N, C-alpha and C positions, 0 to 999 in steps of 0.2 A: 209625225216627226219625232226625233229624239230630243229630250229635254232633261235638264237636271232639276229635280223637284225637291224642295225643302218640305219635309213631312212632319217635322217636330223638332224639339231641341236636340241638336247634334245629329240629326238624321237627314241625310241627303242621298237620293238615289236617282239613277238614270231611268226614265220611264218613257213610254210612248204617249204622246199628247196630240190633240187635234192640231193640224196645221192651220194657222190663221189665214183669214181672208181679209181683204181691205174693205172697210166701210166707205161710204161716199167721200168722207173727208180724211181718209187714211192712206197710207202706203204700207206694203209689206216688204221687209228687208230679209235678205239672207245674211245672217250674222257672220261676220269675219272674226271679230274678237269681242269679248265681253270681260271687263275687269271686275275683280272682287273689291268691294268698298268696305271700309271700316264699319259703317253703319249696318252693313249686312252681316258682319261678324256678330254684333249684338243680337240681331234678329235670329241668326243661326243658333245662338245659345238660348233663345226664348226670352230675351230681356227687352225686346222692342215691341211696344203695343201697336206700332204701325203695320207690322207684318204678321199675317196669320196663315198657318199652314192649312192645306197644301198650297205651295206657292212656287212659281218659277220666278226667281229673283233675277237681278241683272239690270243695272241702269247706266253703266258706263260702257258704251259700245259703238262700233262702227260696222258698216256692212254695205251691201249692194241692193238697190231697189229692184224687186222682181215683180211687183204688181202695184198699179195705181188705182185708187178709188175714182169714182166718176167725177168728183169735184176737186181732186188733188191738185191738178194743174191750175185750176182757177184760184185755189188758195195759195199755192206756191209754184209759180211758173218756172222756177229753176230746176224742177225735178223731171226725171224721165226714167223709164226702165233702163237699168244698167248704170245709173248714176251712183257713184261712190259717196257715201254720206256718213255723218255722225248725227246724233239726236240729242236735243235738250230734253231730258226725261221728265221734266216738271210740267205737267199739263195744267193750263190755267184758262180762266174764262175770258180774259181780255177786256172786261167791262166793269169790274168792281173798282173801288177807290184805290186799291193797291196796284192793280194792273194799270190803271190810268196814270199812276205815278211812276211807272216803270219798274216797280219792285214786284214783278209778277210771281216771284217765288213765294210771296206772302199772300197770294190769292186766297180768298175765303173758301173757294171750292177746288183748291189745287189737288192734283192726284199724281202720285209718283209711279212711273212705269217701273215694274218690278216689285211693287208693293200693293197699290190699289188695282193693278191690272198685271197680266203676265209680262215678264221681262225678257231679257236677252240671253239667259242661260239656256238657249235652245237653238235649233237650226234656223228658225224663222221667228220674226216678231212683227206684229202690226202696230203702227204708231201714227198719231195725228200728223198730217202733212205739214201743218204750220210749224211743227217743232223740228223739222228736218233741215240740216244744213249740208250742202255739198262740200266735200273735202277739196282744199286747194290743189291745183295741179302738182303732181309729184309727191304729195303727202301719202304716206303709207297708212294702211288700215290700223296698224299698231299705234302709230302716233295719233291718228284720229280718235281712237278709243280713249285717249287720255284727256280729251277736251273737257269732259265733265269734272274730273278732279282738279284740273288746272283752273277751271272757272271758280272753284271754291277758293283756291289760293289767291286768285285775282281779287275776289270779293273781300277776303280777309285784309289784304294790304290796303284796299280802298277804305275800309272802315277803321283802320288803325290811324288814319289821318296823315298829317304832315310829318314825315320821318326823314326828310333829306338832311344829311349830315348829322343825324341823331343816332343814339344807341337804342336798340330794341331787343326784346327777348321772345323767342319761340319755345314754348314748352311742348315737347313731343316731337320726335324725329321720324314719325310715320310718314306716309305719303303726303298727307295734308300739311304737316309741319314742314316737310322738305319743299313743297311747292310754295307755301307761304314765305319761306326764307328767300326763295328765288324772286318772288314778286316784290318783296321788300327791298331786295338789292336793286331791282329795276326802278323802284321809287327813290333810290338814292340813299338808303340807310347807311350809316357809317360803319358801325359794328353791330353784327347780329349774333347774339348769344343763342345757343340752342341746347336744350337739356333733354336727356333721355336716360333710362336705366340700361338700355341695350348698347354695349360698346360698338357693335357692328353698325347700328343705325346712327350712332353719333359720328362714326367715321364717314358715313354718307354725308351728313350735314357739314362736316369739316371740308370734305371734297368740294362741296357746293359753296364754300366761302363762309360758313358759320364758325363761331367759336364754341367748341364743345364743352358742356358741363354735365358731369355725371352726378346725380344727387346722392349716390352711394359714397362718393368721394369728397364732395364739397357741398356747402350750403349755397344753393343756387341764388337765392335772393340776396344773401349777404355778399356773395362774390360780385354780382351785378352792381350792387350799391357801392362797393369799394372801388370798382373799376370806373364808376361814374362820379367820383368825388363825394360819395355819400348820398347822392340825389336819387338814383334809380333810373330805369329805362323810361324813355318818353312814352313808350307803348309796349304792351305785351300781348301775346295771344296764347290761350290754352287750347292746344289741339289734341288733348287727351280726354278731359272731361271727368276727372276724379276730384273728390273734395280736396285732396292734398295738392293737386296740380293747380286747381283754381285758386287756392289760397296762396300758393307759391307765386303765381303770376301777379296777384295783387300786391304781395309783399315786395316784389322786385320792381314795381312801378312807382315812379315819382308822384308826388302830390300834384293833382290836376291832370295826371296822365290818363291814358286810355287803356283799358283791359278788354280785349275781345275774347268772348267765350264761344268756341265752336265745337269742342269735343263733346260727345254725347255718351261717354262710357257710363256715367251714372245719371239717372233721371233727376235726382235731387241730391243735394249734399249741403253740409254746413258751410257757411261763408262768413268771413270776417267783416261783417257789415259795418260795425262801429269804425273800423279802420278806413273803410271806403268813405264813410260820412266825414270823419275827421280830416281826411286828406283830400276830400273832394275829387275822388277818382271817378272817372266815367266808365261805367260798365256797358259794353255793347254785345248783344248777341249777333252772331253771323250765321245765317242759314243759307246754304247753297249759294246762289248767284242770280243776278238779274240777267235778262236776255242780252243786255249790252256786255256784261261780264263774260258771258258764254262766247259771244262773238270775239271779244278781245282775247280770250283764251285760245281760240282757234288761230287767230293772227299771231299770237306769241309763239305757238307751236310751229306755225309755218315759217317764222323767222328764226326758229331754233333758239329762242331766248329762255325757254323753260323745258325741263326734261325730268324724267325718272330713270332713263338709261344711264349706266349699264346695269341697273338693278331690277330689270323687268324679267319675269319668267313667263314663258308661254307653255301652257299645259293643255292636254286634251280635256274636253268638257267632262268626260267620264271620271277624270281624276279630281274634279272640283271638290268633292267631299273631303278628300285627304288634304287638299290645300287649305280648306277652311280650318281644319284641325291644326295644321301647321301654323297658320297665321294667328290663331287664337292662342297657341301655346308658346311658340318660339319662332317668330318670323325671321330673325337674323338679318342677313344682308339682302333681303328681298323687299323692294319698295312697292312693287305692283305685280300681281298675278293676272295675266290675261288668259282666259279660257277660250279654247278653240273648238267650236262645234264640229261634229263629223261632216264631211262633204255631202 
């Protein structure tokens, strides 16, 4: 089969790869669309220890089942050859203390499709049957491929706590920031400030109901504080992951408020810890999504409550390397790139 293979920092090439077969507990999909994730951009640059070349990335995808393993139907009776599906790409054991609590994404033996095993930047991909979810009737493959990032936005809003009729801040107007904004709206947030250095991405956030703030033009934390009577946002999320954006989210948040850290741009960074202590701010990490969040994401998409359209680009898989370069350097008004494998 044809596959887009990451072979080292900033090196991606189309290659011939062995076509996968289904193990007893797996299915094989013909990939319809596979999205490029921000975490894959850091991997592409060689900044992510989770990914090691050569690797077929791709963990945001939808497709059609073309092969069932011997036990696939026993594991997931909703499946059949020809079923249109999406996939939760986080493989988990189902038995550890985290899986038993429902936070399977924190499983002690979790493995990410497209990192620990070949992903969906290819014509076909094999996946565990337990992770496969049929698309609702009428849902397009394009929409189904957005379930994974929408799940991240759902999780962020959940961890930000009670925000109904409250003011919140989203730092970063990339795909995750835009989806978190929409999830916060669904949770009843009153005003949602969104900051980004890219005017085109800020315009997307404004279209979705956010109040845009450009750090080049205004002090984001000071502006949020002034707008909230000097108090600050009840909760903030950093969807970038740089030292300056993490500090910005903390500075804009009120005492006893919640700051959710989800961006992974920098593995480590200085943090204003004394300020966190003196103002009793709660710091929360947000990693991926629970299975319940993933299911909610599919429901939200089916009800057309969350979206990245009209800022989605579809591109042939062979152009993937060029799109990785564009997204690293100047994404502009593109919220999501969906790669389309050859037929």
